[in-house]
Every structure is written in structure tokens, then in C-alpha cells.
N, C-alpha and C positions, 0 to 999 in steps of 0.2 A: 504493500500500500504506500502511496505517496506520503512521505513523512509529515508534510504540512497538513494533509487531510487527517492523518492519524492524530496530530496535535489538536486539531479542531474537535475531533470526536472525543478526545480525552477531556477537553474543556466542557463539552456538552454534558458529560457524565457527572460533573460537579455542581451543576446549576440548580437553583431552587425552583425554577420554572422550566417548562418544556420548551426548548429552543430547537428549531429546525433551520439548517443552513442549506440553501440551494447553491450549488457550485456553478461556476461559469458555463460548464457544459450541460447544465440542467439536472445533474444528479442531486438527489436529496440526501442529506446526512442528518440524522436525528429522528425523533419520533414523528409518526404520521399525523397524529393529532397534537399539533404544537400550539402553544400560547403566544409565542413570538417567532416570527420567521424573518431571517435575513437572506435576501436574494443577492448574492455576490456576482457582480458583473466583471470583476477583475480579481486576479489571484492575490493581489496585495491586501484585499479585504480580509482574506483568510489569515494572512500573516498577522495583521493587526488584531484579529480576534484571538489568535493563538497566544500572542504575547500580552494580551490585555491592555494594549495601548488604546484606551477608550477615546482619547482626544483625536487620534488619527481615524478611528472608526467613525467618529462623528463627522470628521471632514469628508470621509468617503461618502457618507449619506448626503451631506449638503451638496457635494459636487456631483452626485448622481452615479457614483461608482458602485452603489448598492441601494437596495430598497429595504425598508423595515416595515413589517406588518405586525400589529399588536399594540397594546396600550403603552403609554409612556411609563406608567407605574411598574408594569411588568418588565419593560426594557431596563429601567433603572435597577431593578432587582438583579437582572443579568449583569449589568455594568459593575455593580458593587462586588459581585462574586468573582468576576474574571480579572479584577485588578491584581497585579502581582504584589502589591503592598500599599502602604499609606501614601496617598498623593501629597501629603504634607511633608513626610520624610523624603520623598523622591525629589522635592523641589528645594530642599535645604541647600543654601548657597555656601560655597567656599569663599575665601577671601578674594580670589581673583574674579570670580563671577560677580561678587558684590561690588567690586571696584568698577568693573565694566558696566554693570547695571546703573551705578550712580552716575557715571559719565553720560550714558545714554539718556538717563532720566532728565538731566538738565536740558538736553537737546529736544526731547520729546514734549516738553511742557512749556513751550513758549506760549504767549497769549494767542498768537495766530494758529498754532497747531492745536491747542486745546479747543479753540472755536470750531475748527474743522472736525475734530474728533467727536465733539458733542453733536454737531450737525449730522454726522454719520449715523449715530444711534437714534437720537430723539426726533429727528426730522424725517424718519422713515415714512410714517403715515399716521396722522392723528386718528383716523378712522380705524386703523389696525389696532392701535392700543386701546381704543374705545371698546373693542370686541371683548376683551378679557380683563380689563381693569374695572374697578368699582365705578359707580356713576360720577364720582368726583375726580376720577383718574389719578388717584394717589399711587405713584409708582415707587413705593418704598415699603419697608417692613411694617405690617399692621400690628395691632396690639389686641390680642384676644383676652380681654379682661374677663369675659365670661365664656365658658366652654362652648356654648351653643351659638356664639356670634356668627353671623354671615361675614363675608369679606367686607361688605359695605359698613356694617356695624363696627367691625374691628378697626377699619381705617379711621372712622370718626373717633373711636376711642383713642387711637394713636395721636390724632391731631390734638385732641383735648389734653392728653397726657403731656405733650410737649408744651402746650400753653400753660398748664398747671405748674409744670416744673419751672418754667420761666417766670411764674407769678405775674403774668401779664395783667396790666391795669389799664382802665380806660384812659385814653389820652396819651399813653406812652408811645414813643416812636420805635417801631418794630421793623427789623430787617430780616427778610427771608432770602437766604443765599441759595441759588439753585431752586427757584420757585416752582419748577415743573409746570403742571397744568393748573396751578393756583389753589390747590386744596387747602394747604396750611395758611396761606396768605389771606384767603377769604374767610376761613374759619376764625382766625384770630381777629379779623376786623368785625365780623358779624356777631361773634359770641363774647368778645372781650373789649370791643370798642377802641382798639388801638389805631394809631396812624401808621398804616402798613405800607412798606416798600418791598417789592420783590425784584430780583434780578435773575436773568437767565442768559444762556448763550444760544438757545434754540430759537430760531426765527418762527417756527411753527407754534411753539409754546407761547412765545411773546404775543403773537397775533391772537391766539386762543384766549389767553388770560385778559388781554386788553378788551376784547369783546365782552367777556364775562363781567368785568368791572363796570362797563357801560350799561349792560343789561340790568345789573343789580343796583344801579344808581349810587355807586360807591366812589365815583371819580374824585370827590372832594377830599377823601382821606385814604384812598388806596391807589397805588400806582405800580407799574411794572416796567422795568428798563431792560433793554437788550445790551448788556454790558458785562465785562469781566470784573470780578470782585477786586482785582488789582488796580482797576481804574476808578474806583469810587473815591469821592472826596471825603477826606477824614476830618475836615475842619468843623463839621457839625455832626458829632457822634450820636449813635442810637442808644436808647435805653436798654433794649433787649435784642438779641440776634439768635436766629436759628439757622443751622446749616444741615440740611437733610439729604442724604444720598448724594453728596457732592464731593466730599474730600477724597473719595476713592479715585477721582480724576486728577488730583493735585500732583501726585508723584511723591515718592518717599523722600527725595532730596529737597523738595520744596516745602515739606511739612512744617518745619519750624518757622519759615517765612510766612506760610499761610496763617498760622496762629498769631504771629506777630502783627500781620496786617489786619486780622479780625479784631485784635485788641485795640488797634488804632481806630477802628470804626465803632468802638464801644465806649461809652462814658465810664469814668471811674466808678466802681461799685455796681456797674451793670452786669447782667447775666447773659451767658451764651450757652446754647444747647447744641452740641455737635452729635449728629446721628449718622452712623455710617458703618459699612462693612469692614471688618478687621480680619487679619490672617489668623488661622487656627494655630499655626506654629510661629515660633519666635523669629526664625530666620528665613522664612520663605515668602517672597513677594507675590507668588502665585501658586497654583496647584500643579503638581507633576503629572506624569503619565499622559502628557499632551493636553490636559484639561485647561490649564491656563493659556496655552497657546491657541486653543480653539476659541476661547472667549476674546482674546486679543485680536484674532483675525476676523471674527465674524460679528462680534457683539460690541465690545468696549475697547477699541484701540486706545492705547495709552493708559489703561487702568492699572493701578498698582495698589497692593494691600500692605498694611502695616499691622503688626501685633499691637494689642491694646497697651502693652508695656511701653512700646516705642511711642505710641500716640500720646500717652501721658507725659513722657519725657519731653517730647517736642512741644506739647502744650505749655508745660512749665517753663521751658526755655523761651517760649514765645511771650511770656509774661502773663499767663492766665493761671489762676488757682483752681484746680479741679475740686469740686464740692461733692459730686455724686456720680457714681458709675453704675450702669445697669446693662446686663447682657440679655438681649432679646432673641438670642439665637434660635430657640425652638419656635418662637413666634414667626420668624422669617421662613422657616421650613414649611409651616402651615400656610403662610401667605403665598409662597411660591407654588405649592400644590394647588391652591385655589386658583391661581392664575393659569397654571398648566391645564387643569381640568376645564376651565372656562374656554381656553383656546382650543383644546381638543374637541370640545362640543360644538365649535363653530368653524371648523376647518374649511368648509365649503365657502363660507362668507369671507374668511381670511384669504383664500385663494383668489377670490374675485377682486379683493382690494389690492393684494400684492401680485399683480399679474406680470407676465413676462418672465424671462429667465432669471433676472435679478430678484424679482419678487418671490419666485419659487425657492430660490436659494435662501433668501432671508427667512421665509416661513419655516423651512426645514431647520435652519439654525436656531430659531426661537423655540421650536418644539423641544429640541435637545437642551437648549440653554435653560429654560424654565425648570424642566424636570431634573436636569443635572444639578442645578443650583439647589433645588429642594433636597436632593440626595446629599449634597455637600454640607448643608446646614444641619441636616439630621445626624450626620456622622461627626460633626464638630470639626470638619476640615476648614470651615470658615465660621465667623461669628458676626454678630451685629451689636455694637455698643452705642448707648446714649451716654454722653458725658456732659454733665452740667458744670460750668465753670464761671468764674468771676474775674473781672478786671480789677485788680488791686484789692487786697484784703480790707474789709471794713467791718465795723461793729465791735464794741467793747464787750468783754466777757460778762460784765455785770449789767448789761443793758438788754434784758429780754424783751422789753417793749421798745422796739427799734424805731429810730427816726424814719420818716417816710422815704428819705433818699438812700437808705441802706437796704439793699435787697437780699442780703445774706440770709439764706434759709436755715433758721436755727433748728427746726425739726422737719421731719419728712411727712408728717401726717397731712400737711396742707396739700400734698400731691394727690392723695387718694381719698380725701374727704369728699362726701357727696352732698351736693346742694339740695 
């Protein structure tokens, strides 16, 4: 027997689901009644399956070198089993790799390149994202405060959690960095009465949010700008700042400067909430076994992850004092599965929106991306941290009744109290 086919058959015997592989010559390997079927059009697909290089297998699917039949949940069960080891350990960097990555990171994250990379992802199609996101189009980790929450309820709970952590008050000047489709920006304005400013690098999102602001009659105190955070005027700082799902695009070498610039945009004593994906391992900027390369190529060009330990170090060096840290990793796994299931249920509509060869490739990539990321968060290969921090320590230890200009949260019960 061909050694490659023998290696594939050996893999199939270890799987938790029934997988059938159709070889390029039409021969079927595996059970007749399969839950997942991979139709290989080229022999390299078999090699990637045998070695457990799931990133290259994903690329084979996106590029049409194979077809996959079966649910994404069953496919991810296969993927987690064929991996030769932890993708966190596989991506652990040596000193030379780290040095090269640092040099490349500086080049990859200029203002111009970051704008192009954001456009690549977020300007794909508003209608496409609308198929599988909640009605507010909140494209970040939800907060399942109650077990029975729908994705829409969990996203609203997340928006309110951020506002509560920031202790938003009516009339405060609030900045939302990476405002997306305006979910947090509008929630803060409508429920907390703040003067809200959002910024984005996505032309599609900017147009969408601008229209929402007009429709809701909020133009007098809510605005959105198409601008990089590095170009904002620091002469009139904000009272509170939120950065949600944005700092993953900053780059590891720019992280300290990122926090320093955010500090400059925040008044002394003001609070900032940084919400973003973090690395599961201390030394890996992405996942191994081709998974990180797949996301870099098809989903988030320029994306880099930092471990929470490094994030807190950069935050401190940038002049911000961390006050509260919360890991929402399992919440993001459930969020991603909700998105994946929603997309899978509307594949026909998605195909109509993302037409043509480029659209077909993008749809295939997103199917694997959403389910694959859900798997990653379930296994702790990546995490999601919310860090509440303050510009300059304020508040004397004997002043439990704080002056109005001191936002330091003395207790945590204010976050979870119910009105």
C-alpha cells in the first residue's frame, strides 16, 4: 500500500468521529457511513492530513484543493484529534525568531499599512457580517451573564459590563477606539448619557455608524471619525476610553507606545477598559501547526497576540495603572460557536452576497476561521482579557467617599449591581 495512504488510514482509526477521505483517483478510504468527508483533489491534501498540519489543510479547502462535507463542529473534533501537539508549544519563539518578528512588526504596522489591513477584513461586506452577527453587529466576545442568553442578549450584557466597569456618567466625554458597527458607542450614549466619540479605520463601518447616528437623532452628542488613534488630538483628553477588539492589530513592538498614546488621550484619574484577544502561551505571537499563518493570510493580516503578562507590563510602562483583570475566554468560545452556527445556517445567502471566486474563497475561510477560533478558545490556546486601568493613581486610602473627579473603583460590587 502507498505509505501516504497507509498514514491517512492510521489517522482515521484514531478519530472521535467517522471520517471518510476520497482520494484523487476516486477511491474511498474510511467508513461508508461517514460524518465528515474530505474529497482530496491533490495528493498534498493527504500529506497535510497525515501530518496534522491543520493550517495547510484549511488552505487546501479555501483554495479548492479539497472539499469538506459535514458540520463545522464535527470537523473541529477531527482537527483537534489529528494535531501532533499543542499549537501553543509549536509556535514558541526562539531568540532569533523573536528578533526577526520584532523587526518585521515595526514595518508591518505603519499607519498606512494598518489602514489597508483593516480594510481587508472589515470592508469585506456589511451584509455578510449582518448574516451571522447579532442585530447590533457587535463583532467581539459576548458576555453570557446568564446561561440561557441568546447571542443578542449576551452582546448587550457585554456592552453594559464595559460601561459599568468604566463607571460611565452622564455628560462624560467617552472615546470608543475601534468602534466597529457602533454597538458600544450607541449603547453608552443611549443608556449612560455620555458625549461619545468613536473612531475606526473601516470606511464601511464609518458610513454605517454615521447613518445610525443620524437615524437615532444623536448627532448633537455622538460622532464617529475615520481616523487612526495615533492621529487624535491629545490637547482635550477624554474622561473614559474603551478599546474593544482593536489592540490585536497594534503589533507587539508597538504595544507600549499604544498604551502611552491612550494615556495621553485620557485625563488624569480617568479610566480605560482594554478588551482584546491574548496569547495562551507566554512566548508565542500566534498559533502553530499552520493555524496562525492561515489567519494571517486569509482573515487578519498583521494581527499579533501578546500574553496577558506582557500586556500588563506594556500597560504599566505606558503609564497606566491596571485596576482589574478578567479573563472571558470561555465566553468567547461560546460566542464564536454562535457565530459559526449562524453562518452555517445561512450559507446559501452568504454565497449570494460573496459571489465570484474571491467571495467563495472568503466564505470558505470564514467557515474555518469561526469554528477554528471557537476550538482555540475552548482549549485555552488563546484567551480574551478585559483590563480596567487608570491614568495616574488617585484617591487617598482614608477617603471612601471619593470626590467626584476621582474615578478609582474602591470595590467591585458596582460592576455587577442590578438596577
